[in-house]
C-alpha positions as a printed NumPy array, in Angstrom:
array([[ -3.003, -19.464,  10.908],
       [ -4.601, -16.121,  10.262],
       [ -6.805, -14.974,   7.454],
       [ -8.024, -11.46 ,   8.231],
       [ -5.114,  -9.678,   9.874],
       [ -3.813,  -7.503,   7.065],
       [ -6.228,  -5.299,   5.134],
       [ -6.299,  -5.427,   1.339],
       [ -5.962,  -1.649,   1.231],
       [ -2.523,  -1.993,   2.82 ],
       [ -1.502,  -4.462,   0.105],
       [ -2.581,  -2.02 ,  -2.587],
       [ -0.665,   0.768,  -0.861],
       [  2.513,  -1.339,  -0.759],
       [  2.231,  -2.245,  -4.436],
       [  1.584,   1.36 ,  -5.449],
       [  4.482,   2.63 ,  -3.34 ],
       [  6.683,   0.17 ,  -5.233],
       [  5.594,   1.614,  -8.566],
       [  2.379,  -0.122,  -9.651],
       [ -0.055,   2.174, -11.456],
       [ -3.021,  -0.143, -11.003],
       [ -3.527,  -3.214,  -8.808],
       [ -6.06 ,  -5.975,  -9.373],
       [ -8.093,  -7.436,  -6.543],
       [ -6.473, -10.836,  -7.151],
       [ -3.008,  -9.277,  -6.839],
       [ -3.948,  -7.733,  -3.486],
       [ -5.234, -11.071,  -2.208],
       [ -2.141, -12.903,  -3.481],
       [  0.239, -10.464,  -1.772],
       [ -1.793, -10.605,   1.436],
       [ -1.631, -14.405,   1.46 ],
       [  2.116, -14.501,   0.875],
       [  2.897, -11.781,   3.425],
       [  0.753, -13.447,   6.1  ],
       [  2.386, -16.836,   5.462],
       [  5.839, -15.319,   5.797],
       [  4.793, -13.414,   8.925],
       [  3.429, -16.617,  10.475],
       [  6.711, -18.457,   9.834],
       [  8.755, -15.604,  11.301],
       [  6.48 , -15.405,  14.347],
       [  6.802, -19.131,  15.056],
       [ 10.609, -18.961,  14.784],
       [ 10.728, -15.839,  16.975],
       [  8.653, -17.542,  19.659],
       [ 10.986, -20.542,  19.577],
       [ 13.982, -18.227,  19.981],
       [ 12.398, -16.46 ,  22.957],
       [ 11.535, -19.761,  24.638],
       [ 15.035, -21.085,  23.962],
       [ 16.428, -17.956,  25.656],
       [ 14.202, -18.668,  28.672],
       [ 11.806, -15.8  ,  28.021],
       [  8.068, -15.609,  27.578],
       [  8.359, -12.228,  25.9  ],
       [  9.145, -12.076,  22.194],
       [ 11.5  ,  -9.176,  21.546],
       [ 12.414,  -7.253,  18.418],
       [ 15.757,  -9.059,  18.239],
       [ 13.893, -12.4  ,  18.084],
       [ 11.894, -11.148,  15.112],
       [ 14.991,  -9.839,  13.348],
       [ 16.918, -13.059,  13.917],
       [ 13.957, -15.197,  12.828],
       [ 13.548, -13.17 ,   9.648],
       [ 17.206, -13.77 ,   8.7  ],
       [ 16.919, -17.527,   8.974]])
């Protein structure tokens, strides 16, 4: 769905916070791709949950529930 939502600098920051000393450009791109794919799937499920509940507004609980499933 999306291709330029998350910045590569954020991916590097995440990897470094988790203990990486150095991060390649390909690793940043790979993490970005995976994270955005997961986020897209969670968003779609959360929207379905909100609609099923008769709401137009996606709430935090929809996101949390979608992420569990």
